[in-house]
TILUM-391594 format. One record per residue (C-alpha): residue number from 1; residue in three letters; y, x, z. Coordinates in Angstrom, 1 decimal, padded with zeros to 4 digits. Layout:
<node n="NUM" res="ALA" yy="Y" xx="X" zz="Z"/>
...
# end
This chain:
<node n="1" res="MET" yy="-012.1" xx="-018.8" zz="-020.2"/>
<node n="2" res="PRO" yy="-012.6" xx="-015.1" zz="-019.1"/>
<node n="3" res="ILE" yy="-013.5" xx="-014.3" zz="-015.6"/>
<node n="4" res="PRO" yy="-010.6" xx="-012.6" zz="-013.7"/>
<node n="5" res="THR" yy="-011.1" xx="-008.9" zz="-013.0"/>
<node n="6" res="PRO" yy="-010.6" xx="-008.0" zz="-009.3"/>
<node n="7" res="GLU" yy="-007.4" xx="-006.2" zz="-008.6"/>
<node n="8" res="SER" yy="-009.3" xx="-003.4" zz="-006.8"/>
<node n="9" res="ALA" yy="-011.3" xx="-002.6" zz="-010.0"/>
<node n="10" res="ILE" yy="-008.1" xx="-002.4" zz="-012.0"/>
<node n="11" res="GLN" yy="-006.5" xx="-000.1" zz="-009.4"/>
<node n="12" res="ARG" yy="-009.6" xx="002.2" zz="-009.4"/>
<node n="13" res="ALA" yy="-009.4" xx="002.3" zz="-013.2"/>
<node n="14" res="ILE" yy="-005.7" xx="003.2" zz="-013.2"/>
<node n="15" res="LEU" yy="-006.5" xx="006.0" zz="-010.7"/>
<node n="16" res="ALA" yy="-009.3" xx="007.3" zz="-012.9"/>
<node n="17" res="VAL" yy="-007.0" xx="007.5" zz="-015.9"/>
<node n="18" res="GLN" yy="-004.4" xx="009.2" zz="-013.9"/>
<node n="19" res="ALA" yy="-007.1" xx="011.7" zz="-012.9"/>
<node n="20" res="GLY" yy="-007.8" xx="012.5" zz="-016.5"/>
<node n="21" res="GLU" yy="-010.4" xx="010.0" zz="-017.6"/>
<node n="22" res="SER" yy="-009.8" xx="008.2" zz="-020.9"/>
<node n="23" res="GLU" yy="-008.7" xx="004.6" zz="-020.8"/>
<node n="24" res="ARG" yy="-011.8" xx="003.7" zz="-022.9"/>
<node n="25" res="VAL" yy="-014.3" xx="005.4" zz="-020.5"/>
<node n="26" res="ALA" yy="-012.6" xx="004.1" zz="-017.3"/>
<node n="27" res="SER" yy="-012.4" xx="000.5" zz="-018.6"/>
<node n="28" res="LYS" yy="-016.1" xx="000.5" zz="-019.6"/>
<node n="29" res="ARG" yy="-017.3" xx="002.2" zz="-016.5"/>
<node n="30" res="LEU" yy="-015.4" xx="-000.1" zz="-014.1"/>
<node n="31" res="LYS" yy="-015.8" xx="-003.2" zz="-016.3"/>
<node n="32" res="VAL" yy="-012.1" xx="-003.8" zz="-016.7"/>
<node n="33" res="PRO" yy="-010.8" xx="-005.1" zz="-020.0"/>
<node n="34" res="ARG" yy="-009.2" xx="-002.2" zz="-021.9"/>
<node n="35" res="ALA" yy="-006.1" xx="-004.2" zz="-022.8"/>
<node n="36" res="THR" yy="-005.5" xx="-005.1" zz="-019.2"/>
<node n="37" res="LEU" yy="-005.9" xx="-001.5" zz="-018.1"/>
<node n="38" res="ARG" yy="-003.6" xx="-000.3" zz="-020.9"/>
<node n="39" res="ASP" yy="-000.9" xx="-003.0" zz="-020.0"/>
<node n="40" res="ARG" yy="-001.0" xx="-002.2" zz="-016.3"/>
<node n="41" res="ILE" yy="-000.7" xx="001.6" zz="-016.9"/>
<node n="42" res="ARG" yy="002.4" xx="000.9" zz="-019.1"/>
<node n="43" res="GLY" yy="004.0" xx="-001.1" zz="-016.2"/>
<node n="44" res="ARG" yy="003.2" xx="-004.7" zz="-017.0"/>
<node n="45" res="PRO" yy="003.2" xx="-006.7" zz="-013.8"/>
<node n="46" res="THR" yy="000.3" xx="-008.9" zz="-012.6"/>
<node n="47" res="ARG" yy="000.5" xx="-012.6" zz="-013.2"/>
<node n="48" res="THR" yy="001.3" xx="-013.2" zz="-009.6"/>
<node n="49" res="GLU" yy="004.2" xx="-010.6" zz="-009.7"/>
<node n="50" res="SER" yy="005.6" xx="-012.0" zz="-013.0"/>
<node n="51" res="LYS" yy="005.7" xx="-015.6" zz="-011.8"/>
<node n="52" res="GLU" yy="007.3" xx="-014.7" zz="-008.5"/>
<node n="53" res="SER" yy="010.9" xx="-015.2" zz="-009.9"/>
<node n="54" res="ALA" yy="010.0" xx="-018.6" zz="-011.3"/>
<node n="55" res="ARG" yy="009.0" xx="-020.0" zz="-007.9"/>
<node n="56" res="THR" yy="011.3" xx="-022.1" zz="-005.9"/>
<node n="57" res="LEU" yy="010.6" xx="-020.2" zz="-002.7"/>
<node n="58" res="SER" yy="009.7" xx="-016.5" zz="-002.4"/>
<node n="59" res="SER" yy="006.5" xx="-015.5" zz="-000.7"/>
<node n="60" res="ALA" yy="008.5" xx="-014.5" zz="002.4"/>
<node n="61" res="GLN" yy="010.4" xx="-017.8" zz="002.5"/>
<node n="62" res="GLU" yy="007.1" xx="-019.8" zz="002.0"/>
<node n="63" res="GLU" yy="005.5" xx="-017.9" zz="004.9"/>
<node n="64" res="TYR" yy="008.5" xx="-018.5" zz="007.2"/>
<node n="65" res="LEU" yy="008.5" xx="-022.2" zz="006.3"/>
<node n="66" res="GLU" yy="004.7" xx="-022.5" zz="007.0"/>
<node n="67" res="THR" yy="005.1" xx="-020.8" zz="010.4"/>
<node n="68" res="TRP" yy="008.1" xx="-023.1" zz="011.2"/>
<node n="69" res="ALA" yy="006.1" xx="-026.2" zz="010.3"/>
<node n="70" res="ILE" yy="003.1" xx="-025.2" zz="012.4"/>
<node n="71" res="ARG" yy="005.4" xx="-024.6" zz="015.4"/>
<node n="72" res="GLN" yy="006.9" xx="-028.1" zz="014.9"/>
<node n="73" res="ALA" yy="003.5" xx="-029.8" zz="015.0"/>
# end
């Protein structure tokens, strides 16, 4: 199983490409898989973002429920 690439590295690579660096060079220099970088530049969401709609509660609802439960204790 591949090791997940930190989101910060992916964002730095995207910025490097937007500044004129090639996808190949940016991915190699920042150790980001080239396919991941290419997908994210083309608008593909992160796994967390893509699975948000399949969740029963949104992140905001989950946070509210957690706060409520702590107050009830």
